[in-house]
N, C-alpha and C positions, 0 to 999 in steps of 0.2 A: 504494500500500500504506500503510495507516494502522497505526502502531505503537501498541499499548496503553500508556496512561499507567500508570507503576508507582507514582507517588505518589498518596496519597489526599488529596483536598481535603476538609476537614471544615468545610463551610458557611462559607467565606470569602466575604464579600460584596464588592461593588465598592468600597465606602468603605474597608474594611480593606486591600484590595489597593492602593488609591490611597495610603493612608498609608504602607504598606510601601514602595511604589515611590518616594514622596517621600523617605523616610528613606534608602533605598539611593542615590538620586541625590545627596542631601546628602553622603553619605559619599564619593562619587566627586568631587563638587565640592570638598570639603575637601582631598582628595588632589591636586587639579589646579589649578583656577582661583580658588577662593575659600577658601584656608586660613584658619582662624580663624572667619570669618563663618559658614560652613556648619556648623562644629562648635558654635558657639553656638546655631544653629537646632536641631541635634540635642539639645542639652542642654535647650532649652526645649520641644521636641516630646515628650520622654519624659514630661513631667509631664501632658500632655494626653491620653494614651492609657491605656486599661485594660491592666493587666499581662498579661492572657490573650490579647490581640489579636496578630495577625501583624505589625501596624505597630509595636507595642512591641518585639517580637522584633528587627525590622530596625533600629529606632532603637538599641536596646541593642547589637546587632552592630556598627553603624556607629561608635558611641562606642568600643567595645573595639578595633575594627580601627584607628581613627585614633589612639588612644592608643598602641597597640603600634607603629604606623608612626612616630609621633613619637619614641618611645624608640629604635626600630631605626634611624631615619634621623638624627635630630638628635643624640641623645646619643652614639651610636656614631661618627658622623662627627666630632663635636667631639673625642672621645677619640682617634680615629685621628690627627687633626691635632696634638693636644697631645702625644701620645706619639711621633709620627713626625717632628715638627719642621715648623714653618710654612714654612721655606725649602727643604725637600727636595722635589725634583721627583717622586720615587717616592711620597711621601706623597699627593700630589695625584692620581697615577695610581690608587692604591688607593682613595682617597676617592671620586673621580668614578666609577670602575667599580662600587664597592660601592653608592653612592647610586643610580646608574642601574638596576642590577639589582634592588635591594630595592624601590625606588620602583615600578618596573614590576610587580613581583610583587604589591604591595599594590593597585595600580590594577586588575590582572586579578582579584584576589579581590573587589574592590568591584563590578566589572562582573558577575561571576558572581552576587553577592548581588542585584544589580539584576534580572538575568534570572529569578532564583528569586522575587523579590518580585513581578515582573510576573505570574508564575504563581500567586501567592498561597501560595507554599511556603517552608519554611525551608531553610537549607543542610543538607546531609546530614552 
């Protein structure tokens, strides 16, 4: 049984899909294996794409997602340590639990963006 596709693809060619996929992959890499390096690639890639392309959308999405992740993970974790005390065991329980849960959430969002980019579609 074949399910009908509910999203409409508006003439997205293979080149745009490849650019979108590369952008989504860079977003995942920035969240996992290459933090910083992949983000620089996203910043440089946004200048090369036309603003109406699906690749531009996914680069912009990746930049936003990674900036929000940096704030949610880095800034909030540092605040938790500063406010909870560096020597308190409970502070580290909260920080590690928070960091693991939120980091996993951002990775799942980036993987979802990658699957949408492979299809040449935007997130809903």
